[in-house]
C-alpha positions as CSV (number, residue, x, y, z in Angstrom):
1,X,46.2,26.0,69.3
2,X,47.8,29.4,68.9
3,X,44.4,31.0,68.3
4,X,43.1,29.6,71.5
5,X,46.1,31.0,73.5
6,X,45.5,34.4,71.8
7,X,41.8,34.3,72.7
8,X,42.7,33.5,76.3
9,X,45.2,36.4,76.5
10,X,42.8,38.9,75.0
11,X,40.0,37.6,77.2
12,X,42.2,38.0,80.2
13,X,42.9,41.6,79.2
14,X,39.3,42.4,78.7
15,X,38.4,40.7,82.0
16,X,41.0,42.7,83.9
17,X,39.5,45.9,82.4
18,X,36.1,44.9,83.7
19,X,37.7,43.9,87.0
20,X,39.3,47.4,87.1
21,X,35.9,49.0,86.6
22,X,34.5,46.8,89.4
23,X,37.4,47.6,91.6
24,X,37.0,51.3,91.2
25,X,33.4,50.9,92.4
26,X,34.8,49.6,95.7
27,X,35.2,45.9,95.3
28,X,38.9,46.0,95.8
29,X,41.9,44.3,94.1
30,X,40.5,40.8,94.0
31,X,38.1,42.0,91.4
32,X,41.1,42.4,89.0
33,X,42.2,38.8,89.6
34,X,38.8,37.3,89.3
35,X,38.1,39.4,86.2
36,X,41.3,38.3,84.5
37,X,40.7,34.7,85.3
38,X,37.1,34.8,84.2
39,X,38.0,36.6,81.0
40,X,40.6,33.9,80.2
41,X,38.4,30.9,81.0
42,X,35.0,31.9,79.7
43,X,35.9,32.1,76.0
44,X,37.7,28.7,76.2
45,X,34.6,27.1,77.8
46,X,32.3,28.7,75.3
47,X,34.3,27.5,72.3
48,X,34.6,23.9,73.5
49,X,37.3,21.4,72.8
50,X,39.5,22.1,69.7
51,X,38.8,20.3,66.5
52,X,35.0,20.7,66.3
């Protein structure tokens, strides 16, 4: 479980960096939030439920 939380935190950080890049291109601050949420959720969805 701790590994999943770490993956979510690192994914959120990487997603925020991507959101910052998109924000600097003119999309605005919502790109940071969407990038962070997407970065946290996508790895957990790809990995599937724990215990497989």
